[in-house]
C-alpha positions in Angstrom: 0.0 0.0 0.0 1.4 3.3 -1.0 1.0 6.5 1.1 0.4 9.6 -1.0 -0.4 13.1 0.1 -3.7 14.7 -1.0 -1.8 17.4 -2.7 0.1 14.8 -4.9 -3.2 12.7 -5.4 -4.7 15.9 -6.7 -1.9 16.4 -9.2 -1.8 12.8 -10.4 -5.4 11.8 -9.9 -5.8 10.2 -13.4 -2.5 8.1 -13.1 -3.5 7.1 -9.4 -6.9 6.1 -10.6 -5.5 4.0 -13.5 -2.9 2.3 -11.2 -5.6 1.4 -8.7 -8.1 0.2 -11.4 -5.7 -1.5 -13.8 -2.6 -2.3 -11.8 -4.6 -3.2 -8.6 -2.5 -0.9 -6.4 -3.7 0.4 -3.2 -3.3 4.0 -2.0 -3.6 5.7 1.3 -4.4 9.4 1.1 -2.6 11.4 3.7 -2.7 15.1 4.9 0.1 16.2 7.3 1.2 12.7 7.7 -2.3 11.5 8.9 -4.2 8.9 7.0 -7.4 10.2 5.7 -8.9 7.7 2.9 -7.9 5.0 0.6 -8.1 4.4 -3.1 -8.5 0.8 -3.8 -9.5 -1.5 -6.8 -13.2 -2.0 -7.0 -12.6 -5.7 -6.3 -11.3 -4.9 -3.0 -14.2 -2.7 -2.2 -16.5 -5.5 -3.3 -14.7 -8.0 -1.1 -14.9 -5.6 1.9 -18.7 -5.2 1.3 -19.1 -8.9 1.1 -17.4 -9.4 4.4 -19.4 -6.6 6.0 -22.6 -8.5 4.8 -21.4 -11.8 6.2 -20.8 -10.1 9.5 -24.1 -8.7 9.5 -25.7 -11.9 9.0 -23.6 -13.5 11.6 -24.7 -10.9 14.1 -28.4 -11.3 13.3 -28.2 -15.0 13.8 -26.4 -14.5 17.1 -29.2 -12.0 18.3 -31.8 -14.3 17.1 -30.3 -17.1 19.0 -30.3 -15.0 22.4 -34.0 -15.4 22.7 -36.9 -17.5 21.4 -39.3 -14.4 22.0 -40.7 -13.1 18.7 -42.9 -10.2 17.9 -45.2 -10.1 14.8 -44.7 -7.2 12.2 -48.1 -5.8 13.2 -47.3 -5.8 16.7 -44.1 -4.1 16.1 -45.9 -1.4 13.9 -48.4 -0.9 16.7 -45.7 -0.7 19.4 -43.8 1.9 17.3 -46.9 4.0 16.5 -46.7 3.3 12.8 
């Protein structure tokens, strides 16, 4: 992963995007030495979103297994005043 200042990224934006997209390089944008954001290939972002989805499903399953108590959709709407 390459650290690059925001000023440098601004000047070389097209090149950095091409390197991330076609060369599969990863960049961390910095300002005054602090990490701010990242430019990554879209495949990396897709993988991250997939992992987040899997974590959400696991958390939902864990929450469901904590209790057998269920509430119907209609009861929930009524409870929330919807």
